[in-house]
DRENLUMDREN-842912 format. One record per residue: residue number from 1; residue in one letter; x, y, z of N, C-alpha, C in turn. Coordinates in steps of 0.1 Angstrom, whole numbers, plus 5000, padded with zeros to 4 digits. Each point is the difference from the previous one (the first is absolute). Layout:
SITE resi resn  nxx  nyy  nzz caxx cayy cazz  cxx  cyy  czz
SITE  NUM    A    X    Y    Z    X    Y    Z    X    Y    Z
...
***
This chain:
SITE resi resn  nxx  nyy  nzz caxx cayy cazz  cxx  cyy  czz
SITE    1    M 1460 6828 7497 4993 4996 5012 4992 4988 4996
SITE    2    G 5000 4990 5009 4993 4987 4998 4985 5001 5003
SITE    3    A 4993 4990 4996 4985 5000 5003 4997 4998 5014
SITE    4    F 4989 5004 5004 4995 4999 5014 4994 4986 5002
SITE    5    G 5007 4991 5006 4996 4986 5001 4995 4996 5014
SITE    6    W 4998 4986 5001 4995 4995 5012 5009 5002 5012
SITE    7    P 5013 4999 4999 5008 5003 5012 4998 5014 5006
SITE    8    H 4998 5010 4991 4998 5014 5004 4986 5001 5007
SITE    9    L 4990 4993 4995 4987 5001 5005 5000 4993 5014
SITE   10    L 5008 4989 5002 5000 4994 5013 5007 5009 5010
SITE   11    I 5010 5007 4997 5007 5009 5009 4990 5011 5004
SITE   12    I 4993 5005 4990 4991 5012 5003 4989 4994 5009
SITE   13    L 4995 4988 4998 4989 4995 5009 5005 4997 5014
SITE   14    A 5012 4995 5001 5006 4999 5013 5002 5013 5008
SITE   15    V 5005 5010 4993 5001 5014 5006 4986 5005 5004
SITE   16    V 4990 4999 4992 4986 5005 5004 4995 4992 5012
SITE   17    L 5002 4986 5000 4997 4992 5011 5006 5004 5013
SITE   18    L 5013 5004 4999 5007 5004 5012 4996 5014 5005
SITE   19    L 4996 5009 4991 4996 5014 5003 4986 5000 5006
SITE   20    F 4991 4993 4994 4986 5001 5004 4996 4988 5009
SITE   21    G 5006 4989 5000 4996 4989 5008 4989 4992 4994
SITE   22    A 5000 4987 5002 4990 4992 4994 4985 5003 5004
SITE   23    A 4998 5005 5012 4987 5003 5004 4993 5012 4992
SITE   24    K 5009 5009 4997 4994 5012 4993 4999 4999 4985
SITE   25    L 5006 4990 4994 5000 4999 4985 4986 4998 4995
SITE   26    P 4991 4991 5006 4986 5000 4994 4992 5013 5001
SITE   27    A 5002 5007 5011 4993 5013 5001 5006 5010 4990
SITE   28    L 5013 4999 4998 5006 5009 4990 4995 4996 4986
SITE   29    A 4999 4988 4996 4995 4996 4987 4986 5004 4998
SITE   30    K 4992 4998 5011 4986 5004 4999 4998 5015 4998
SITE   31    S 5008 5008 5007 5000 5014 4998 5003 5005 4986
SITE   32    V 5011 4993 4995 5004 5004 4986 4989 4996 4990
SITE   33    G 4994 4988 5002 4990 4996 4991 4987 5009 5000
SITE   34    Q 4996 5004 5012 4989 5010 5001 5003 5013 4994
SITE   35    S 5013 5004 5002 5004 5013 4993 4999 4999 4985
SITE   36    A 5005 4989 4995 5000 4998 4985 4986 5000 4995
SITE   37    R 4992 4993 5007 4985 4999 4996 4993 5013 5000
SITE   38    V 5003 5008 5010 4994 5014 5001 5005 5008 4988
SITE   39    F 5013 5000 4998 5007 5007 4989 4994 4997 4987
SITE   40    K 4998 4987 4998 4994 4994 4986 4986 5005 4999
SITE   41    G 4993 5000 5010 4985 5005 5000 5000 5014 4997
SITE   42    E 5008 5009 5006 5000 5014 4997 5004 5003 4986
SITE   43    M 5010 4993 4995 5005 5002 4986 4989 4996 4990
SITE   44    K 4992 4989 5003 4989 4996 4992 4989 5010 5000
SITE   45    A 4997 5006 5012 4990 5011 5001 5004 5012 4993
SITE   46    M 5012 5004 5000 5005 5012 4993 4998 4998 4985
SITE   47    K 5004 4988 4995 4998 4997 4986 4986 5001 4996
SITE   48    E 4990 4995 5008 4986 5000 4997 4995 5014 5001
SITE   49    D 5005 5008 5009 4996 5014 5000 5004 5008 4988
SITE   50    D 5011 4997 4994 5005 5007 4989 4993 4996 4987
SITE   51    K 4994 4988 4999 4995 4996 4988 4987 5008 4997
SITE   52    P 4990 5001 5009 4988 5007 4997 5002 5015 4996
SITE   53    A 5009 5007 5008 5003 5014 4997 5006 5002 4987
SITE   54    A 5009 4991 4996 5007 5001 4986 4989 4997 4989
SITE   55    A 4991 4990 5002 4991 4997 4991 4989 5011 4998
SITE   56    S 4996 5006 5011 4990 5011 4998 5006 5012 4994
SITE   57    D 5012 5003 5003 5007 5011 4993 5001 4999 4985
SITE   58    L 5003 4987 4996 5001 4998 4986 4987 4999 4992
SITE   59    T 4989 4996 5007 4987 4999 4994 4993 5014 4999
SITE   60    S 5002 5008 5010 4994 5013 5000 5007 5010 4990
SITE   61    G 5013 4999 4999 5007 5008 4991 5003 5014 5006
SITE   62    T 4994 5003 5011 5003 5013 5006 5004 4999 5015
SITE   63    A 5013 4998 5001 5006 4999 5014 5005 5013 5004
SITE   64    Q 4995 5005 5012 5004 5012 5005 5011 4998 5011
SITE   65    S 5010 5009 5000 5009 4999 5010 4996 5008 5012
SITE   66    A 5007 4999 5011 4996 5007 5012 5000 5015 4998
SITE   67    A 5008 5005 4992 5001 5015 4997 4988 5004 4992
SITE   68    E 4995 4991 4992 4989 5004 4991 4986 4998 5006
SITE   69    A 4999 4993 5011 4988 4996 5007 4994 5013 5005
SITE   70    P 4986 5001 4998 4993 5012 5005 5001 5001 5016
SITE   71    V 5001 5012 5004 5000 5003 5014 4987 5003 5005
SITE   72    T 4996 4993 5011 4987 5002 5006 5000 5012 5009
SITE   73    P 4990 5008 5002 4999 5011 5009 5003 4997 5014
SITE   74    S 4997 4988 5005 5002 4996 5014 5015 4998 5003
SITE   75    S 5007 4997 4990 5014 4998 5002 5008 5013 5000
SITE   76    T 4994 5011 4994 5007 5012 4999 4996 5010 5011
SITE   77    A 4989 4998 5006 4995 5009 5010 5008 4999 5013
SITE   78    D 5002 5012 5006 5008 5001 5012 4991 4997 5012
SITE   79    P 5005 4992 5009 4991 4997 5012 5001 5012 5009
SITE   80    K 4987 5003 5005 5000 5011 5009 5001 4996 5015
SITE   81    P 5009 5007 5008 5002 4995 5013 4988 5003 5009
***
């Protein structure tokens, strides 16, 4: 199979232009850009959230899993109707 070149890109651009129309293309591009920006921001926030948790577990030396965590009495008490 050959490389994906300029003639192929021009054909795809023409098909997209015919499907969406010239008036809707700027709005479509803006929407894609905003979605990419939100996705990038969320990925960055997730990475920042992971860094402090991993660093505190390594420095304390005593990481508890959810199964080893102490159970509080309020979470085990049955609510009375």
